[in-house]
N, C-alpha and C positions, 0 to 999 in steps of 0.2 A: 113328214120326213123325220127320221131319227137322227141323232148326232152322228152315228156311224155312216148313215147314208150321205150326210152333208160332207163328212171328211172324205169319203170315197169320191164324191163329186169334185171336191177341191183338188184332190190328187189327180183325177182324170183330166181336169182342165189344165193344171199346172204342167203336167208331163207332156201333154199335147202341145202346149205353147213353147216348151223347151225345144221340141222337135221343129216347130215353126221357125224359131230363132235360128236353129242350126241350119235348116234347109235354105233359108233366104240367102245366106252367104255361100254355102257350098254349091248350090245350083248355079248361081251367078258365075262362080269361079269355074265350074265344070263346063258351062256353056262356052265361055270365052276360051277355055283350054281346047275344047273340041273344034270350035270354028276358027279360032285364031283372030277373031274380030271383036273388039270391045263393044261395037254397036249391037252385037247379038244379045247383050244383056238387056237392052231395051225391049227386044222382042220377048224375052223370057218374062219380063215384068208384065207385059200386056197379056201373056197367057194366064197369069195369075188372076187377072181381072175378069176374063171371059166367062168363067162358070157362073158368076153372079149376074151376068147380063143375059147369057144365052139360055141357061138351064134353071134359073131361080124359080120361075113359075111352075115348072114340072116338079122340082124338088119340094116346093111348098105343098102341093097336093099329095105327093108321096109321104111326106112327114105326117100330114093329117090323117092319112089312111093307116098309119102304122103305130107301133109302140116306139115313140121317139128315142127313149133311152137305149133300146136294143138296136135301133137303126144307127145310132151314134157309134155304138161298138163296131158295127159292120163297116162304117165309114173309116174308123181308125185301122181296122184290119186291112181294108183296101189300100189305105195310104202306106201302111207298113209293107204290104206285099209288093206294091209297085216299086218301092225304094230298094227292097232286097233284089228284085230283078234288075233294077238300074245299076246297082253296085256290081252285080255279076257281069252285065254287059260292058260296063266301063273297064272293069278289071281285065276282061277278055279282049278289049280293044274294039268292041263292036258297037259302042254307043255313038250315035250320030247326032247331028243338031236336031233332027226331027224327033229322035228319041228323047233328047233333053227337053225340048219344048213340050212334048206329050207328057212327060213326067211332071213338069211344072203345072200343066193343066190338070192332071189327075190329082195331084196333091192339093191344089187349090179347090178342086171339086170336093174332095174329102173334107176340107176345112169348111167350105160353105155348108155342106150337109151336116157336119157335126155341130156347127153353130146353130143352125135351124132346129136341129133335133133337141139340143139341150134347152134352148129357149122355149120350145113347145112343151118339153117335159116339165119345166118349171111352171109355165103358164097353166098346165093341166093339173099338176099334182101338188103345188105348194099353196099354202095360205097366203094372204096378202103380206103379212109380216115376214114369213119365210121367203117369199118371192123377192122382196126388197133386199134382204140379207144375202140371199144366194146370188143375186145380180151383182152386189158389191163384192162378194167372194170371187165371182168370175173375173171382175176387173183386177182385183189385187193379185189373185193367184195367176191369172193369165199374163198380166204385165210382168210379174216377177219371173215366171217361167220363160217368157220371151227374152227378157234381159239376160237371164242365165244362159239360155241357148245361144244368143248372139255373142255373148262374151266367150263362151266355150268353143264356138265354131272355129275361130282362128287357131287356138291352141290344138284342137283335135286335128285340124287339117295339117298343121306343122308336125305334130308328133306321130300321127298314125297314117296319114295319107288320105287321098280323096275317097277311095272305095270304102275304107274302114269308117270314115266320117259319115258317109251315106248310110252304112249299116247301123251306126250309132243313132242316127236320126230315125231310121226305121224302128229301132228298139224303143224309142220314146213313144212313138205312136202305138206300138203293140202293147207297151206298158199301160198307156191310157186306155186301151181296149180292155185290158185285164181289170183295171179299177172300175171301169164302167160295167163290166159283166158281173162284178161282185155285188153291185147294187141290186136290191130286190126288185123284181119286175112287177109292175102294176097289173091288175087283171085286164085281160084283153077285152076290147070293146067290139061286140058283135055288130056289124053294120054292113049293109049291102053297098057294093061299089057302083057308083054312077059314072056315066061317061066323063072323061077327064075335063073336057071343056065346060061341062055343066058344073062340076065341082069348082073349077077355077072361077066361073062366073058367080057362083055362090059366095066365094071369098071376096070378090070385088064388091058385090052388093052389100056384104056385111060391113065392109069398110065405109061404103057410102052411107049406110044407115047409122053408123056410129062415128060422127065426125071427130070425136075426142081421140080416136085412134090416130087419124091423120095428123091432128094437132101435135101430139107428143112425138110421133115418128118424124115429123118435119122439124121439130126442135133438135132431134138427134141428127138429122140430115144437115141442119145449119152448122152444128159442131163438126160433123164429118167433113163438110166442105172446107172448113178452116184447117182441119187436120190434113186433108189431102194437100192443101196449099203449103202448109209449113213443112210437110215431109218432102215435097218436091222442090221447094225453093231454098231450103236450108243450106245445102251444099254450095250452090252458086253464090248465095248471099254471104256466107262465111268467107269464101275465097275471093270474090270480086268486090265486095262492099266493105267487109270488115278487114280484109287482107290478112286473114289468119290461116293457119295450116290445118292438116287432118286431125291433129291432136285436139285443137279447139272445137272442131266439128264434133268429134266424139264426146267431148265434155258437155257441150250444149245439148246434144241428143240424149245423153244420159241424164241430164237435168230434167228433161221432159219425163223420162221413165221414173225418176225419183219422185217427181210430183204426182204422177199417175198412181204409183203404188201407195203413197201417203194418202192421196185422195180416196182411193178405193177402201183403205182401212178406216178412214175417218168419216165417210159419207153417212153411214148409219147413225153414228153418235151425234153428228152435227144436225142431222134431220130430226132426231129425237129431241134435241135441245131447243133448236130454233124453228123447226117446222120445215117441211119440204119446199113450200113456196118461197120462203125467204132464202133458203140455200140455193134454190134454182135461180132466183133473181141475182143473188150475190155472185154466182158462178159466171153469169154472162158479163157482169161488171168486171170481175177479175180477168176474164178472157180479153175483154176490150182494153183494159189498162195494160195487160201484159203485151198484147199485140202492138199497142201504141208505143210502149217503152222499147220493144224490140225494133220497131221501125226507126226509132231515133237513137238507138244505142250505138256505142262505139266500144272497141276493146272487147274483152271477154266477160266481165262481171255482169253488166246489165243484160246482155242477151242470155246469159246462163240463167240468171234469176227470172227473166221473163219466161223462159221455157219451163222452169219449175212451176211458175204460176199457171201456164197453159195446161201442164199435166194435171195440176190440182183442179182447175176449173172444168175441164172436160169430163171429169168423173161424175158430174151432174147428169150425164147421160143415164146413169143408173136410175135416177129418179124418173126421167122421162120414159125409159124402157119399162120400168115396173108399172107406171101408170098406164102405158099403152097395153101391156099384157092384161091388166085388170079390166080395161075397157073392152078388149076383144073376148069373144066367147072361147071356151076351152077347145072346142072342136075346130076352130079356125086359126089357131096360133101359127101353124106352119105356113099357111097361105098368106096371112097378114105379114109375117116377117119376110117371106120371100118376095112379096110384091114391093115392099119398100127397099128390100135388098137390091132388086133390079133397078129401082130409081137411084139408089146410092151409087151403083156401078156406073150408070150413065152420067150422073153428075161428076163422078170421079174422073171419067175420061175428058169431060168438058173442062174441068179444072186443070188437068194436066196439059191440055192444049193451051189454056190461058197462061200457065206457067211458062211454057215454051216461048210464047209471044212476049211476055214480060221480061224474060231472061234475055231474049234477043235485043230488046230495047233498053236493057239495064234499068228497069222500073222496079227494083227490089224493094226499096223503102216505101214506095207508093203502094205496092202490092200489100204489104203488111198493114199499112195505115188504112187502106180500103177495107181490109178484113176487120180492123178495130171498129170502124163505123158500122159494119154489118152486124157485129155483136151488139153494139148499142141499139141498133134498130130492132134486133130480136128481143133485147131486154124490154123495150117499149111494148112490143107485141105481147110478151109474157105478162108484163105488169097489168095490162088491160084485160087480157083474155082470162087470166086466172081468177078474176073477180066473178066470173060466171059460175053458177053453182055446178053445172054439169062437168066443168073442168076442175073446179076447186075440190069437189068431193073425192076425186081420185088422188089428191095430194094430202088428204087427211091421214093422221096416224091410224094404222091398222092394229087391231088387237091380236095377240097370239105370239108365241115364241117358238124358236126352233127347237 
């Protein structure tokens, strides 16, 4: 990959995430405006999870059968086109709740497909050193774009109105498609198409034959489980336990984003200096300490700093993802990612159900403390498992430069 290709990839990811940040707020606002019921926002959130559960296996085979970078462009064009139609329907007074839920599903479907495509493209076309740097760029650029989009959404809604904000969101996805289309396309792979279930079975057998893949994806899942939890529990914790208002909620949430951006920018240098294994182990310890501090924190300062620590720690997912991509064969990247994406979605639903139960029983601090102990347990697993050669070799420095 050339420096120009890397820059285009960074712009494609960042602009798409600006759109994601914009869409999250505007769609929630539009759904409530259309239905007149605040509870409809919860249904809209569920619709954003469904594609990763219902369609992930199909998407994985589709990605492995295609040129992933070009398919990512089509996914962005699809999202942009759906939102242009949504803006027109809303402006004409024809948008219904069903339309809003359907749009949320389609945008989430485009996002799921885009993520699978870019991960597969990196897994196929990048050297090990490039792979690690590109995954770090994805984190830093994506998180920055999402923060900018979320920050801009309220201003855009107030200044331009709902329909114009939807069109602005569509423009970001279309811009991402343009940046992706400017990247040089790799040579097409000639291969016969086998029955869908046969290809899906091949992907599952590939995972079973290479347990290192599951190990690193399960480390990502462990972090995602905590992320699901802190995202869902933060608002009731701030309101009912810390007794703070929306401004404090926004600051704590922004603290996580700040830590995530800093972590994405620093993860490559830290790994080069201290080694990936040490950084990975340190990340789980920082996550455990941050969760414990948050569980026992009062006021604003300690929870804010704890969330900065969480944002930093969870960028170690870049190490796990890069190792998993190295462990998986280039022809199986889509199916491997999609299989664990399905697992992530199911676990996410279970965590949200647990959050609802804990909130009903006011077990806020206990919830965060339990997550801290979970991170300590994962630290122990990583400490022991990474001594094995088949795991350790995937964490060694790779030669090559971008």
